[in-house]
N, C-alpha and C positions, 0 to 999 in steps of 0.2 A: 762482917758476919762471922760467926764462929763455925768451925768445921764440925760437921755431924759425925762422920766416921770415915775410915779408910776402907776402900772396897777391895775385894779379891781381884777385881779386874784391873787394878792399878790406878784407879781414879778416886778422887775425894769429892764429896758433896758438901756444899755450903747450906746452912740453914737460911731460909728466906722468910720475909714477912708474910703474914697470912694473906695479904691482899696482892701478893706478887703477880699471880696469874690474872687478877682483875684488871690490871693495866696492860695485859698482853693477851687479849681475847679477840678472835676473829668473828666475823658476822656469820653465825651458823645458819643453816637452812635456807640459804639464798640462791642456791644453784641446783638445777635439775640436770638430768642426763643429756638433754638436748643441748643445753648451754655448754656442758662439759665436752660433748662431741665437737661443738663449734669452736671451743677453746683449743682442742687438739688440732683441728684443721687450721685455725688461725696461726698457731705457733709455726706452722710449716709452709703455708701457702706461698710465701714469697719465694721459696725455692723452686716453685713451678714457673715463676716469671723470669728468674735470672739465676745464674750460677751453675745450674746443672749442666749446661751446654759446654762448659770448660772441660767436662769429661770427654767430649768428642775430640777436643784438642789434645788430650792425654792418651786416649785409647781408641779413638775412632768409634763408629757406631757399635761395632761388635764388642769392643772392650767396655764401653759404657753400658751396653745391654747386659753383659755378663755381670759386671759389678753391681748394677742396679737390681738385677734378679737376686743376687746373693744378699744384698743389703735389704731387699724387700723381705726375704726369708728371715733374716736376722731380726728386723723390726717387728714382723708379725709374731714370731716366736716370743720375742721380748715383751711385746704388748700383752700377749696371753699370760705370760708370767706376772707382769705388773698388775694385771686385772685381779689376779688371785691375791697378790700381796696387798694391794690397795683395799680390797674388800675385807681382808683379815686384820690389817693394821692401818686403819684410816686416820692418819695423822698428817699435819701440814708439812712435816719433814720429808714425807714420801721416801725417796731413795735413801736418804740418811736414816730415816726411821726403820726401814726394812733391814738395812745393813747393820744398824746399831743392835738390833735384836739378834741377828744371825752371826755377826762377825765381831761384836764387841764395840767398845767406844772408839778405838782407833780406826777400825774398819768403817764404822758409821760416819765418823768425821771425814775420813778420806773420800767416801762416796759423796757426802754432802758438799765437800769442797770442790770436787770435780764438777758436780752439777752447778754449783754457784759460779765457777769460772765460765762454764758454758753459757749460762743464762745472763751473767753480768756483761760479758764481752759481746755476745751476739747482737744486742740492740745497738751497740756502738757501731758495729759493722753495717747493720741494716740502715741506720740513720745516714751513714755516708752514701749508701746507694739511693736513699730517698733524696738527699741533696743533689746527687747527680741527675736523677730524674727531673727534679724541679728546674735545675739549671738547663738541662737539655731541652725541656719543653718550653723554656722561656717564660716560666710562670713568675709573676711579680717582678720581673726585670732583674732577678738576682743573678749575679755572676760569681758569688762565693758561697760555699756550702755552710759555713758555720752558723749564719743566722737561721738557716733551716734546721740545723741540728738543735739549736737552742729552743726554737719554737716547738719542735716535736716533743722534746723532753718536757718543756713547761706545760704544754697542752695535755699530753696524754698521761703524764704523772699526775697532773691536776685532776683528771677524770678519775683515776684510780684512788686518789685521796678522798674523793667525794663518796665512793662506796663501791663495793665489789659487784653488787647486782646491777647497778647502772653501768659500770665499766664493761662487764661481760655482755650486756645487751647491746651496747654500742659496738663493741668488738664483733659480735655476731652479725650485726647489720653490715659492717664494713666487709667482713668475710664473705657474706652472701653476694655482695656486689662483685667481689673478686672471682667467686665461683662462676657467676654468670659469664664473666669475660672468658674464663677458661673453656666453658661449654661452647660459647660462640666461636672461639678460636678453633676448637676441635671440629665443629660442624663446617666451618669455612675451609679447613685444610683437607677434609676427606676427599673431595673431588680432585684435588691436586696431588694426591698421594701417588708416588712411583717408587717401587722397590729399588730401582737403580740409583735413586738419589741417596739411599742410605750408605752406600759404599763408594762415594765419589771422592773421598780423601785419598791423596797420593800415598802409595805404599812405600814404607821405608824398608827397602830390601835388605838392609844390614841388620834389622831387628830379628831376633829369633822368633820363628813362628808367624812371621808377617804374611798378610794376605789382604785382599780387598775387605774382608770382614774384620780382620785385626791388622789395620795398617801399621801399627807400631808394635806388633808382636805381643807375646805373652806378658811382657812387662807393662804394657799399656793397660791391661786389666787391673793390675794392682794399683797403678797410678790413678785409675778412674774411680777407685773405691770411695774416695772422699766426696766425689760429685754424685755418686749413687746415694750416699748418705744425705745429701742436700735435699733429696725428694722427701725425706722423712724426719730430718733432724728436729728434735724438740717435742715430738709427740709424747715422749716419756714424761713430760711435765704435767700432764692432766692430773695425776694423783696429788699434786701440790695443792689442789683445791679441796682435798678430802674433808677438812674441818668446816668448809663452807657449803658442802653438799647437803641436800635435803635428806637423802638416805644413802650414805656412802657405800654401804654394803651391796646395794643394788645399782646405784647410779654410776659408781666408778667403773665397774666392768662394762656396762652398757655404753657409757660415754667414750671411754678410750678405745674400745673395739670398733664402735661405729665410726669414730674419727679415723682410725687406721684403715678401715675398708674404703672410705672415701679417698684417702690419700693414695691407696694402691691404684684405684681407677684413674685418678688424675695423672699419676706418674706414668702409667702405661700409655695413656692418650698423648701426653706431651712428648714423651721419649720417642714414640714411633712417628707421630704425625708431623712434628716440627721439622726434623731432618728429612722425613719422607716426602714432604711437600716442597721444601725449599732447597734441600741438599745439605748434607752434613758439613761440607766445606764452607758454605756460605755463612753458617751461624756458629761455627766452632769456637770463635773467639769474641763473640758479640756480648756487650754488656746489657743488651736489650733484645734477646733472641726472638721472642714471639712476634713483635711488630715487624722485625726484619724478615722473619720467615714468611709472613703474609705479603710483605712487599716483594720478596723474591718470587713467591708463588704466583702472584697476580700482576707482576710486571710494574710495580710502582705503588705509590700511596693510594690507599682506599679508605673509605670511612671506617671499615673494620680495623685496619691497622692503626689508624688514629685512636679509635675507641679502645683497643687493647693496650695501646701505649699509655693512655691516660689512666685506665683502670689498673694497669700494672702498678701504678702508684698506690692504689687502694690495697693491693696484695701486700706490698712492702709495709704499709702502715698497719695492716692487720697483724702481721708478725711482730713488728716493733711493739705495738700496743700490748699484745698478749704476752710476749716474753718479759715485759716489765712486770706483769703479774707474777710470772714464774720466779724471777730473781728475788722479788720482795718476799715471797712465801718461803723460799729456801733460806734466805738470810734471816728472816724472822724466826724460823724453827731452830736454826743453829744457835742463834743468840738467846732465845728463850731458855734453852737448855744450858747455857753458859759456855759453849764451845767458842763463841765469839763474844765480844762485849755485850752485856745484857741490855744496855740502853738502846741497842739497835733493834730490839724486839718491842719497843713501846708502841702501843696502838692509840688511836684517837677516839673521840667520843662516838665516831661512826664505825669503830672497830676495824679500821684500816691501819696496817703497819707503816705509819708515816715516815719513821726514820729509815726503815729498810727500803722504802721507795725512793727517798731523797738521796741517800749516800751513794748507792751505785749509779744513780742518774748523774750526779755530779762527776763521778769518776768516768763514766761512759762518755759524757759530753766532752770532757777534757781529752780523752783518748781520741775521739773522733776528730775534734778540732785540731789537735796537734799532729796526728799522723795522717789523717785522711786516707788511710789504707784499709779499705773494707776487706780485701782479700786476705790480708795478714790476720786480721781479727777473726774472720770466719774460720780460718785454719786453726787458730788458737782455741776457738769455741769447739770445733770438731774434736780436737785432741782431748779436751776435758770431757766431752760427751762420751767418747769411746771408752775412756777409763772408767767412767761411771757405769757404763753398760756391763763391763766385765764384772764389776763388784756387785751390781744388782742381780745379775743372773746367778752368780755364785751364792748370793744370799738366798735366793729362791730354793736352790738345790740343798743348801745347808739346813734351812728351816723345814723342808719336806722330810729330811732324814732325822733331824734332831727333835722336831716337834710335830710328829704325825697326827697328834690329837688336837692341834690348834684349830679353832673354828675357822673354816674357810667357806664363806657363803658362795664363792665362785671358785672352781677348781680348774687349773690349767689343763686343757686337753693334751694328753700325752705326758703330763707330769714333768719330771726332771729330764726326760729325753728331749722334750721341746725346748726347755730353757738351756739344756746342754748344747743343742745346736746353736742357739743364740750366743752362748758363751764362747764357743769356738770361733764363730764368725766375728764376734766383737774383738777377740784377741788379734785376729787377722787385720781388722780395721785399725786397731792401735798401731800395729806395725806399718800399715799403709800410709798413715799420716806422716811418717818420717820420709817416705818416698816422695811425697808431694812438697813438703815444706819443712826442712830440718830446723830452720830458724824458729818457726812458729811452735813446733813441737818442743824445742829446747826451752823457749821462753816459758811455755806452759809448765813444763816439768820443774823449772826453778821456782815458779810461783807456787806450785803445788807443794814442793818440799818446804818452802817458807811457811805455809799454813800448817803443815804437819809439825814443824819445829815449834810453832806457837802453841799448838796443842800439847806437845810432849813436855815442854819446859814450863808452861804456864797454865793453860786453861783446864787441863785434866785434873788439876788440884782444886778447881773452883766450879764444878758442874752443879746443876740444879736438879735435884731428884724428883721434884714435883712436875717437871715438864712431861707431857704425855709420852714422848719417845723414850724417856728414861724410867717411867713408872714400873714397867715390867721388871727391869733389872733391880730396881729398889725393892719391889715386893719379894723377888727371889732371894735377894741378899738378906732381907729381914727374916724370911722363913728359915734360911740356913743358920742365922744367928740364934734362933729359938730352939734349934735341934740340940 
């Protein structure tokens, strides 16, 4: 393809065939705000069943409580900012599209890459947990995880290949089952709640600021940040469905805010009732904290603990299933615009991005089968997520100041003050990831830099100006050339 022109932003666009976008089209008008809210909850719900409790091991109940409150404030403020951005710039690139407009091509690609790392790695971590659940429950007589990993990827990628409407409806049903389990858990734990159970972890008297509320001192609060994030991680992926929404200007704000409100309720119930009924000490290091909490509270196995144990598998499946959707749309958008190989954006006759579904699935399966280290991969995903939060909130602030007249069907309450709070907390969250797992943060930083090098030395000279995320810059440049 011949180069069209060199742009002031330091990138070059290639001329493409007239039918380029015809082979890279998603199925528009297939998702309403209720399914979008369900998508938001599905992304995150596995974090209510497992993972969050390791924050008790790092910071005790007080440390995890403070960390979760701070992260809840960050996510709520961020969601309100994303609701505005998604209604004003409803593109499949979501965070990449927002940052592309505000921060230029490098900022856009950096944001999209961070989100892609988060969403491509998280399913590999979750499928390891699914394998552990299946093995622990004795299902199918399996003693090794990799057949489960393969089956999960084949089945759920297959459903996504069939069509987005069908995939999200099935995901909604699985999520509804998991929500029922959380509600039943909360109802069962209320009678067993005892405030004294919250502070039963032994105090480390050598830690600065330690007490029964903060048994590991002030440092425990920072160490618990990552686990406070687990209650909400990936809700930011709702805008990735923008091009498939019926009315993105209205549906996006409704869907993402409704999903966030549900997650706040679940986080509060689980964080307080699980350790309050069973004792923080009992569940601080458990891979399956909710059934264990019920067993501790009721003195052994009950039908309720068995039910929550099995339905916990549904929660993991819901998140695995939905995050596959997220990684495929982010990869699709970056590839459609030429930041990554364009063949990754090809869509099928059913308008599903089949290459963007299959390639990360193969990589994720191999990572899961080879490492079988879900905790490491979750920490990698969290680092990618927090970096993207910093860049997306910065994008909101820049666009508010640079483009005050941009049509915004929904406006963030509090404006840049709201997203400024999210930006500060996101910066703290990035730092906190190094406290928890330096190895994971270091691996992610190296992968991130490798992507940026690919952009700088190769793909920035071969972008596609007709991609929706690039159109604004193309129009602006054309107007400047006419002056």
